[in-house]
TORLUM-89067 format. One line per 4 residues: their letters; for each residue x, y, z of N, C-alpha, C, CB. Coordinates in nm, 4 decimals. Each point is the difference from the previous one (the first is absolute). Glycine has a CB too. Layout:
# residues N
A) X/Y/Z/X/Y/Z/X/Y/Z/X/Y/Z ~ ...
This chain:
# residues 147
MDSF) -4.5025/3.0893/3.2500/-0.0834/-0.0121/-0.1077/0.0990/-0.1196/-0.0910/-0.1313/0.2836/0.0140 ~ 0.0371/-0.3792/-0.0679/0.0642/-0.0979/-0.0984/0.0214/0.0566/-0.1425/-0.1102/-0.1839/0.1302 ~ 0.1898/0.1155/-0.1871/0.0393/0.0615/-0.1506/-0.1319/0.0120/-0.0779/0.2430/-0.1173/-0.0155 ~ -0.3282/0.0207/-0.0012/-0.1036/0.0157/-0.0683/-0.1187/0.1430/0.0290/0.0644/-0.2761/-0.0080
TLLE) -0.0553/0.2805/0.1374/-0.0920/0.1230/0.0367/0.0588/0.1214/-0.0544/-0.0778/-0.1005/0.2119 ~ 0.2168/0.1107/-0.1905/0.0865/0.1251/-0.0571/-0.0356/-0.0044/-0.1578/0.2206/-0.0136/0.1869 ~ -0.2007/-0.0780/-0.2278/-0.0093/0.0077/-0.1652/-0.1331/0.0486/-0.0347/0.1544/-0.1967/-0.0437 ~ -0.2605/0.1598/0.1215/-0.1562/0.0256/-0.0281/-0.0030/0.1668/0.0449/-0.1182/-0.2837/0.0662
LLID) 0.2004/0.3294/0.0241/-0.0124/0.1275/0.0070/0.0622/0.0971/-0.0787/-0.0403/-0.0740/0.1786 ~ 0.1422/0.0317/-0.2341/0.0828/0.0491/-0.1105/-0.0840/0.0033/-0.1357/0.2131/-0.0968/0.1207 ~ -0.2752/-0.0075/-0.1474/-0.0918/0.0063/-0.1186/-0.1161/0.1165/0.0138/0.0456/-0.2637/-0.0305 ~ -0.1120/0.2401/0.1550/-0.1016/0.1022/0.0421/0.0567/0.1392/-0.0382/-0.0881/-0.1478/0.1989
EFTD) 0.2138/0.1987/-0.1399/0.0441/0.1203/-0.0103/0.0317/0.0343/-0.1625/0.0881/-0.0244/0.2578 ~ -0.0838/-0.0647/-0.3589/0.0217/0.0338/-0.1032/-0.1451/-0.0046/-0.1062/0.2594/-0.0744/0.0770 ~ -0.3549/-0.0073/-0.0362/-0.1248/-0.0037/-0.0713/-0.1146/0.0493/0.0888/0.0870/-0.1902/-0.1391 ~ -0.1995/0.2464/0.0636/-0.1257/0.0279/0.0611/-0.0744/-0.1185/0.0110/-0.0006/0.2168/-0.0811
SKGY) -0.1395/-0.1804/0.1489/-0.0818/-0.1131/0.0374/-0.0420/-0.0754/-0.1396/-0.0902/0.1276/0.2279 ~ 0.1049/-0.0716/-0.3485/-0.0557/-0.0666/-0.0977/0.1316/-0.0843/-0.0892/-0.2211/0.1959/0.0035 ~ 0.3242/-0.1695/0.0640/0.1139/-0.0891/-0.0392/0.0889/0.0818/-0.1190/-0.1527/-0.2352/0.0606 ~ 0.1163/0.3595/-0.0703/0.0919/0.0780/-0.0612/0.1039/0.0926/0.0482/-0.1627/-0.0356/-0.1114
AKRK) 0.2672/0.0628/0.0269/0.1287/0.0614/0.0822/-0.0483/0.1483/0.0484/0.2011/-0.1342/-0.1565 ~ -0.1733/0.1561/0.2675/-0.0277/0.1201/0.0690/0.1072/0.1169/-0.0798/-0.0780/-0.1420/0.2560 ~ 0.0162/0.2687/-0.2482/0.0595/0.0968/-0.0604/0.1114/0.0609/0.1032/-0.2176/0.0362/-0.1516 ~ 0.1725/-0.0361/0.2803/0.0664/0.0450/0.1174/0.0561/-0.1210/0.0805/-0.1526/0.2048/0.0041
VDVG) 0.2909/-0.2163/0.0152/0.0219/-0.1198/0.0953/0.0935/0.0638/0.0907/-0.0329/-0.2067/-0.1589 ~ 0.0111/0.1834/0.2972/0.0721/0.0301/0.1209/0.1356/-0.0886/-0.0113/-0.2283/0.0533/0.1471 ~ 0.3365/0.0269/-0.2057/0.1362/-0.0560/-0.0073/0.0599/-0.0406/0.1366/0.0315/0.1418/-0.2020 ~ -0.0456/-0.0621/0.2826/0.0503/-0.0088/0.1413/-0.0495/-0.1189/0.0507/0.0095/0.2338/0.0396
KCIH) -0.1559/-0.2582/-0.0550/-0.0628/-0.1106/0.0626/0.0465/-0.1361/-0.0525/-0.1908/0.1492/0.0367 ~ 0.2117/-0.1326/-0.1968/0.0366/-0.1356/-0.0829/0.1443/-0.0278/0.0624/-0.1388/0.0487/-0.2513 ~ 0.2384/0.0574/0.2591/0.1266/-0.0415/0.0547/-0.0090/-0.0712/0.1098/0.0897/0.1700/-0.0833 ~ -0.1859/-0.1195/0.1862/-0.0110/-0.0528/0.1387/-0.0266/-0.1367/-0.0090/-0.0785/0.2026/0.0920
IIEE) -0.0191/-0.2300/-0.1802/-0.0746/-0.1539/-0.0310/0.1203/-0.0754/-0.0509/-0.2598/0.0725/-0.0798 ~ 0.3279/-0.0444/0.0055/0.1169/-0.0556/-0.0921/0.1075/-0.0520/0.1072/-0.0366/0.1793/-0.2167 ~ 0.0543/-0.0853/0.3193/0.0983/-0.0167/0.0985/-0.0293/-0.1081/0.0931/0.0481/0.2272/-0.0228 ~ -0.1753/-0.2072/0.0663/-0.0663/-0.1140/0.0732/0.0119/-0.1320/-0.0585/-0.1512/0.1561/0.0728
LRNS) 0.1094/-0.1516/-0.2025/0.0077/-0.1311/-0.0693/0.1291/-0.0588/0.0153/-0.1590/0.0690/-0.1587 ~ 0.2816/0.0181/0.1239/0.1135/-0.0462/-0.0139/0.0337/-0.0605/0.1500/0.0577/0.1690/-0.2081 ~ -0.0905/-0.0938/0.3097/0.0393/-0.0370/0.1360/-0.0825/-0.1331/0.0385/0.0522/0.2582/0.0663 ~ -0.1651/-0.2787/-0.1422/-0.0799/-0.1222/0.0500/0.0165/-0.1315/-0.0837/-0.1687/0.1673/0.0845
LPEY) 0.2598/-0.1465/-0.1781/0.0406/-0.1212/-0.0722/0.0582/-0.0956/0.0826/0.0319/0.1225/-0.1867 ~ -0.0795/-0.2487/0.1899/0.0423/-0.0921/0.0730/0.1681/-0.0300/-0.0337/-0.2657/-0.0859/0.0105 ~ 0.3293/0.0352/0.1039/0.1495/0.0206/-0.0161/0.0346/-0.1459/-0.0972/0.0571/0.1550/0.2718 ~ -0.1365/-0.2591/-0.3026/0.0420/-0.0807/-0.1096/-0.0036/0.0520/-0.1440/-0.0716/-0.1635/0.1485
IKEA) 0.0102/0.2541/-0.1751/0.0207/0.0742/-0.1175/0.0927/0.0607/-0.0309/-0.1591/0.0083/0.0137 ~ 0.2299/0.0765/0.1064/0.1066/0.0581/-0.0072/0.1124/-0.1089/-0.0226/-0.1004/0.1914/0.1363 ~ 0.0863/-0.2920/-0.0556/0.0855/-0.1098/-0.0193/0.0137/-0.0558/-0.1475/-0.0606/-0.0483/0.2353 ~ -0.0665/0.0383/-0.2854/-0.0023/-0.0324/-0.1322/0.0866/0.0683/-0.1010/-0.2064/-0.0556/0.0650
RRIV) 0.2010/0.1880/-0.0404/0.0535/0.1004/-0.0836/0.1448/-0.0308/0.0128/-0.1851/0.1790/0.0271 ~ 0.2607/-0.1848/0.1148/0.1145/-0.0230/0.0062/0.0600/-0.1422/-0.0752/-0.0426/0.1538/0.2063 ~ -0.0684/-0.2608/-0.1935/0.0241/-0.1121/-0.0586/0.0084/0.0013/-0.1531/-0.0996/-0.0842/0.1968 ~ 0.0289/0.1802/-0.2516/0.0079/0.0203/-0.1618/0.1278/0.0631/-0.0132/-0.2504/0.0342/-0.0594
ETKQ) 0.2962/0.0670/0.1214/0.1238/0.0618/-0.0176/0.1064/-0.1036/0.0285/-0.0931/0.2261/0.0590 ~ 0.1109/-0.2923/0.0369/0.1013/-0.1197/0.0176/-0.0269/-0.0854/-0.1068/0.0159/0.0034/0.2437 ~ -0.1235/-0.0683/-0.2823/-0.0176/-0.0750/-0.1204/0.0694/0.0395/-0.1265/-0.1999/-0.0418/0.1001 ~ 0.1925/0.1723/-0.1137/0.0546/0.0598/-0.1427/0.1593/-0.0083/0.0349/-0.2197/0.1904/-0.0766
KILE) 0.2687/-0.1439/0.1825/0.1324/-0.0065/0.0359/0.0628/-0.1401/-0.0180/-0.0515/0.1851/0.1537 ~ -0.0169/-0.2953/-0.1156/0.0147/-0.1530/-0.0238/0.0208/-0.0402/-0.1356/-0.1390/-0.0337/0.1804 ~ 0.0304/0.1002/-0.2424/-0.0141/-0.0345/-0.1477/0.1205/0.0686/-0.0777/-0.2683/-0.0152/0.0173 ~ 0.3016/0.1233/-0.0022/0.1147/0.0619/-0.0420/0.1222/-0.0785/0.0411/-0.1188/0.2135/0.0095
NADA) 0.1267/-0.2408/0.1140/0.1294/-0.0941/0.0298/0.0008/-0.1189/-0.0699/0.0134/0.0769/0.2138 ~ -0.1341/-0.1536/-0.2123/0.0013/-0.1311/-0.0791/0.0401/0.0291/-0.1330/-0.1762/-0.1019/0.1291 ~ 0.1121/0.1850/-0.1887/0.0339/0.0294/-0.1461/0.1736/0.0163/-0.0199/-0.2587/0.1354/-0.0259 ~ 0.3145/-0.0419/0.1197/0.1372/0.0073/-0.0378/0.0670/-0.1266/0.0577/0.0001/0.2602/-0.0063
VAKT) -0.0335/-0.3619/0.0732/0.0620/-0.1099/0.0700/-0.0124/-0.0978/-0.1566/-0.0857/0.0366/0.3243 ~ -0.0338/-0.0165/-0.3543/-0.0367/-0.0880/-0.1322/0.0996/0.0165/-0.1092/-0.2430/0.0247/0.0456 ~ 0.2352/0.1022/-0.0711/0.1137/0.0525/-0.1236/0.1489/-0.0207/0.0248/-0.1574/0.1852/-0.0492 ~ 0.1869/-0.1682/0.1944/0.1506/-0.0870/0.0297/-0.0009/-0.1173/-0.0037/0.0648/0.1282/0.1259
TIST) -0.1581/-0.2086/-0.0935/0.0163/-0.1497/-0.0202/-0.0066/-0.0384/-0.1198/-0.0806/-0.0379/0.1825 ~ -0.0023/0.1053/-0.2809/-0.0196/-0.0223/-0.1470/0.1475/0.0240/-0.0565/-0.2664/0.0832/-0.0129 ~ 0.3113/0.0355/0.0275/0.1340/0.0597/-0.0297/0.1195/-0.1165/0.0398/-0.1017/0.2651/0.0544 ~ 0.0945/-0.3004/0.0666/0.1088/-0.0986/0.0302/-0.0193/-0.1271/-0.0568/0.0366/0.1071/0.1963
AEQK) -0.1655/-0.1513/-0.2126/-0.0327/-0.1602/-0.0632/0.0524/0.0265/-0.1687/-0.2666/-0.0803/0.1801 ~ 0.2334/0.2051/-0.2426/0.0450/0.0249/-0.1269/0.1575/-0.0077/-0.0089/-0.2102/0.1401/-0.0337 ~ 0.2662/-0.0964/0.1267/0.1751/0.0101/-0.0111/0.0166/-0.1600/0.0322/0.0824/0.2863/0.1084 ~ -0.1283/-0.3334/-0.0074/0.0460/-0.1464/0.0251/-0.0209/-0.0882/-0.1206/-0.0574/0.0234/0.2414
AQQM) -0.0645/0.0131/-0.3004/-0.0128/-0.0980/-0.1459/0.0754/0.0480/-0.0839/-0.2122/-0.0593/0.0068 ~ 0.2575/0.1733/-0.0228/0.0871/0.0452/-0.1294/0.1601/-0.0556/0.0570/-0.1703/0.2610/-0.0908 ~ 0.2086/-0.2656/0.2243/0.1033/-0.0712/0.0360/-0.0099/-0.1355/-0.0146/0.0395/0.1616/0.1287 ~ -0.1201/-0.2135/-0.1138/-0.0248/-0.1674/-0.0222/0.0043/-0.0195/-0.1557/-0.1702/-0.0420/0.2202
ISGS) 0.1057/0.1121/-0.3088/0.0159/-0.0045/-0.1577/0.1543/0.0263/-0.0285/-0.2536/0.0961/-0.0522 ~ 0.2967/0.0168/0.1224/0.1368/0.0191/-0.0445/0.0995/-0.1116/0.0401/-0.0512/0.2406/0.0130 ~ 0.0091/-0.2974/0.1226/0.0735/-0.1192/0.0529/-0.0031/-0.1194/-0.1009/-0.0603/0.0740/0.2390 ~ -0.0627/-0.0999/-0.2652/-0.0095/-0.1250/-0.0990/0.0654/0.0148/-0.1322/-0.2110/-0.0487/0.1006
ETEH) 0.2138/0.1986/-0.1436/0.0598/0.0079/-0.1266/0.1667/0.0052/0.0398/-0.2284/0.1332/-0.1274 ~ 0.2627/-0.1055/0.2291/0.1334/-0.0164/0.0473/0.0662/-0.1481/0.0110/-0.0660/0.2091/0.1187 ~ -0.0494/-0.2809/-0.0663/0.0137/-0.1377/0.0303/0.0181/-0.0676/-0.1351/-0.1406/0.0119/0.2162 ~ 0.0491/0.0280/-0.2975/-0.0339/-0.0718/-0.1448/0.1439/0.0565/-0.0773/-0.3210/0.0088/-0.0123
LAQI) 0.3695/0.1177/0.0167/0.1454/0.0302/-0.0518/0.0950/-0.0770/0.0572/-0.0507/0.2128/-0.0355 ~ 0.0485/-0.2468/0.1763/0.1170/-0.0637/0.0711/0.0069/-0.1503/-0.0466/-0.0239/0.1607/0.2121 ~ -0.0917/-0.2141/-0.2517/-0.0332/-0.1520/-0.0392/0.0744/-0.0253/-0.1425/-0.2539/-0.0029/0.1264 ~ 0.2100/0.1163/-0.1900/0.0628/0.0060/-0.1512/0.1389/-0.0034/0.0035/-0.1756/0.1323/-0.0853
EAKK) 0.2350/-0.0323/0.1747/0.1490/0.0150/0.0113/0.0569/-0.1216/0.0558/-0.0159/0.2407/0.0311 ~ -0.0575/-0.2957/0.0721/0.0490/-0.1374/0.0371/0.0051/-0.1242/-0.0937/-0.0818/0.0856/0.1967 ~ -0.0292/-0.0939/-0.2979/0.0140/-0.1031/-0.0960/0.1143/0.0295/-0.0854/-0.2360/-0.0471/0.0059 ~ 0.2735/0.1820/-0.0493/0.0830/0.0139/-0.0887/0.1429/-0.0173/0.0719/-0.1699/0.1431/-0.1413
IINK) 0.2005/-0.1307/0.2667/0.1105/-0.0506/0.0664/0.0102/-0.1280/0.0026/-0.0015/0.1663/0.1130 ~ -0.1151/-0.2495/-0.0834/0.0163/-0.1454/0.0012/0.0386/-0.0552/-0.1386/-0.1682/-0.0110/0.1867 ~ 0.0866/0.0731/-0.3058/0.0338/-0.0522/-0.1157/0.1426/0.0170/-0.0633/-0.2312/0.0277/-0.0149 ~ 0.2906/0.1162/0.0699/0.1489/0.0146/-0.0384/0.0741/-0.0820/0.0870/-0.0186/0.2267/-0.0782
AAIQ) -0.0033/-0.2692/0.1988/0.0797/-0.0957/0.0745/-0.0243/-0.1532/-0.0657/-0.0206/0.1617/0.2282 ~ -0.0717/-0.1742/-0.2783/-0.0267/-0.1492/-0.0811/0.0729/-0.0056/-0.0940/-0.2065/-0.0270/0.0345 ~ 0.2333/0.1407/-0.1136/0.0711/0.0030/-0.1068/0.1456/0.0043/0.0041/-0.1867/0.0874/-0.0662 ~ 0.2273/-0.0104/0.1827/0.1487/-0.0248/0.0313/0.0252/-0.1317/0.0477/0.0286/0.2256/0.0548
RDVL) -0.1105/-0.2966/0.0329/0.0153/-0.1264/0.0410/0.0275/-0.1006/-0.1236/-0.1488/0.0656/0.2025 ~ 0.0578/-0.0470/-0.3181/-0.0082/-0.0822/-0.1136/0.1506/0.0320/-0.0481/-0.2810/0.0060/-0.0609 ~ 0.3134/0.1020/0.0433/0.1329/0.0477/-0.0710/0.0987/-0.0742/0.0851/-0.0695/0.2482/-0.0866 ~ 0.0755/-0.2299/0.2112/0.1148/-0.0448/0.0824/-0.0043/-0.1668/-0.0004/-0.0081/0.2335/0.1601
IDKT) -0.0942/-0.2896/-0.1852/-0.0122/-0.1528/-0.0040/0.0777/-0.0430/-0.1226/-0.2348/-0.0101/0.1144 ~ 0.1698/0.1043/-0.2098/0.0699/-0.0509/-0.1389/0.1543/0.0172/0.0019/-0.2114/0.0702/-0.1347 ~ 0.2794/0.0390/0.1855/0.1115/0.0490/0.0024/0.0823/-0.1316/0.0898/-0.0910/0.2878/-0.0280 ~ 0.0342/-0.3205/0.1360/0.0375/-0.1014/0.0712/0.0134/-0.1503/-0.0674/-0.1016/0.1536/0.1692
KAHL) -0.0029/-0.1818/-0.2486/0.0019/-0.1372/-0.0731/0.1031/0.0252/-0.1043/-0.2519/-0.0739/0.0364 ~ 0.2573/0.1864/-0.0916/0.1234/0.0112/-0.1111/0.1225/-0.0068/0.0527/-0.1177/0.1340/-0.1314 ~ 0.1302/-0.0827/0.2449/0.1404/-0.0070/0.0592/0.0282/-0.1256/0.0677/-0.0043/0.2351/0.0309 ~ -0.1077/-0.3214/0.0194/0.0206/-0.1349/0.0365/0.0336/-0.0951/-0.1073/-0.1446/0.0498/0.1711
ENLF) 0.0711/-0.0112/-0.2859/0.0204/-0.0948/-0.1349/0.1367/0.0221/-0.0329/-0.2347/0.0157/-0.1041 ~ 0.3042/0.0977/0.1207/0.1479/0.0172/-0.0345/0.0908/-0.0659/0.0832/-0.0510/0.2012/-0.0820 ~ 0.0037/-0.1826/0.1953/0.0907/-0.0814/0.1091/-0.0057/-0.1442/-0.0102/-0.0361/0.1742/0.1565 ~ -0.0791/-0.2294/-0.1835/-0.0081/-0.1327/-0.0482/0.0752/-0.0428/-0.1256/-0.2055/0.0176/0.1060
DETE) 0.1752/0.0612/-0.1988/0.0883/-0.0331/-0.1223/0.1393/0.0055/0.0195/-0.1645/0.0819/-0.1291 ~ 0.2211/0.0242/0.2052/0.1423/-0.0144/0.0475/0.0604/-0.1212/0.0656/-0.0403/0.2162/0.0214 ~ -0.0715/-0.2421/0.0914/0.0253/-0.1237/0.0780/0.0153/-0.1272/-0.1033/-0.1415/0.1035/0.2112 ~ 0.0467/-0.1095/-0.2716/-0.0230/-0.1202/-0.1019/0.1356/-0.0161/-0.0926/-0.2772/0.0495/-0.0124
RFLL) 0.3400/0.0741/-0.0567/0.1025/0.0125/-0.0773/0.1219/-0.0602/0.0934/-0.1093/0.2105/-0.1429 ~ 0.1133/-0.1409/0.2567/0.1100/-0.0393/0.1140/0.0098/-0.1661/0.0140/-0.0596/0.2360/0.1474 ~ -0.0793/-0.2656/-0.1143/0.0256/-0.1632/0.0496/-0.0010/-0.0732/-0.1289/-0.1277/0.0011/0.2385 ~ 0.0684/0.0429/-0.3646/0.0392/-0.0917/-0.1120/0.1442/0.0080/-0.0347/-0.2237/0.0218/-0.0891
GLLN) 0.2871/0.1004/0.1152/0.1623/-0.0132/-0.0202/0.0705/-0.0607/0.0913/-0.0023/0.1808/-0.1003 ~ -0.0648/-0.2059/0.2482/0.0696/-0.0873/0.0848/-0.0299/-0.1447/-0.0209/0.0035/0.1796/0.1542 ~ -0.1231/-0.2205/-0.2295/-0.0509/-0.1188/-0.0178/0.0934/-0.0457/-0.1185/-0.2500/0.0478/0.0943 ~ 0.2691/0.0376/-0.1900/0.0847/-0.0203/-0.1156/0.1409/-0.0415/0.0397/-0.1364/0.1669/-0.1231
IVRK) 0.2051/-0.0800/0.2387/0.1144/-0.0525/0.0516/-0.0027/-0.1175/0.0544/0.0504/0.1882/0.0246 ~ -0.1637/-0.2153/0.0716/0.0154/-0.1264/0.0555/-0.0061/-0.1155/-0.1029/-0.0950/0.0989/0.2048 ~ 0.0505/-0.1057/-0.3078/-0.0163/-0.0985/-0.0955/0.1049/0.0009/-0.0841/-0.2196/0.0090/0.0150 ~ 0.2945/0.0990/-0.0493/0.1258/0.0067/-0.0556/0.0968/-0.0722/0.1108/-0.0587/0.2275/-0.1456
NRQE) 0.0634/-0.1922/0.2691/0.0996/-0.0747/0.0851/-0.0360/-0.1393/0.0046/0.0451/0.1928/0.1377 ~ -0.1721/-0.2351/-0.1360/-0.0386/-0.1356/0.0287/0.0535/-0.0820/-0.1469/-0.2342/0.0734/0.1819 ~ 0.1974/-0.0172/-0.2925/0.0661/-0.0386/-0.1310/0.1390/-0.0316/0.0212/-0.1476/0.1411/-0.1262 ~ 0.2209/-0.0330/0.1588/0.1537/-0.0094/0.0182/0.0393/-0.1009/0.1018/0.0217/0.2371/-0.0583
LRAV) -0.1182/-0.2555/0.1640/0.0429/-0.0966/0.1027/-0.0116/-0.1433/-0.0574/-0.0757/0.1584/0.1892 ~ -0.0271/-0.1762/-0.2785/-0.0238/-0.1293/-0.0678/0.1292/-0.0347/-0.0771/-0.2570/0.0417/-0.0219 ~ 0.2886/0.0705/-0.0649/0.1047/-0.0283/-0.1108/0.1305/-0.0357/0.0946/-0.1029/0.1810/-0.2084 ~ 0.1276/-0.1285/0.3071/0.1229/-0.0403/0.0754/0.0207/-0.1486/0.0284/-0.0207/0.2174/0.1006
VFD) 0.1294/-0.2799/-0.1389/-0.0133/-0.1241/0.0266/0.1560/-0.0026/0.0911/-0.1823/-0.0976/-0.2382 ~ 0.1200/0.0292/0.3384/0.1146/-0.0214/0.0981/0.0796/-0.1326/-0.0095/-0.1344/0.1402/0.1490 ~ 0.2622/-0.1637/-0.1616/0.0636/-0.0998/-0.0390/0.0625/-0.0966/0.1244/0.0342/0.1526/-0.2144
């Protein structure tokens, strides 16, 4: 018997000819009809049940994977934010170091200029002294008369 016929038999067992519920139902007959109905269900309905169960497992797994993916993405985003903060702090520190180096460079240049200025002053005084000596010697040479 097909499923619809079995369902009709089951309905007939519960209702009288006027469509009202019977006071006495043959429970054994009802159980027999239900067992035949279960056995007559097409295999694709049973397969659909397995598919629904499998679908639920897949959805649960997909939910777990999605949660893991979201968590991983949030962690990576936090690392990127932290990394960009670290990069920003590193850039600030690098600028401080560059500025400090520029200041030290300027100080060294100023010191070098001052030192060279002193050397030039000393050299100029020395050369002026030599020039005075040369002039004095020239004057003395002119003053010497050879007889």
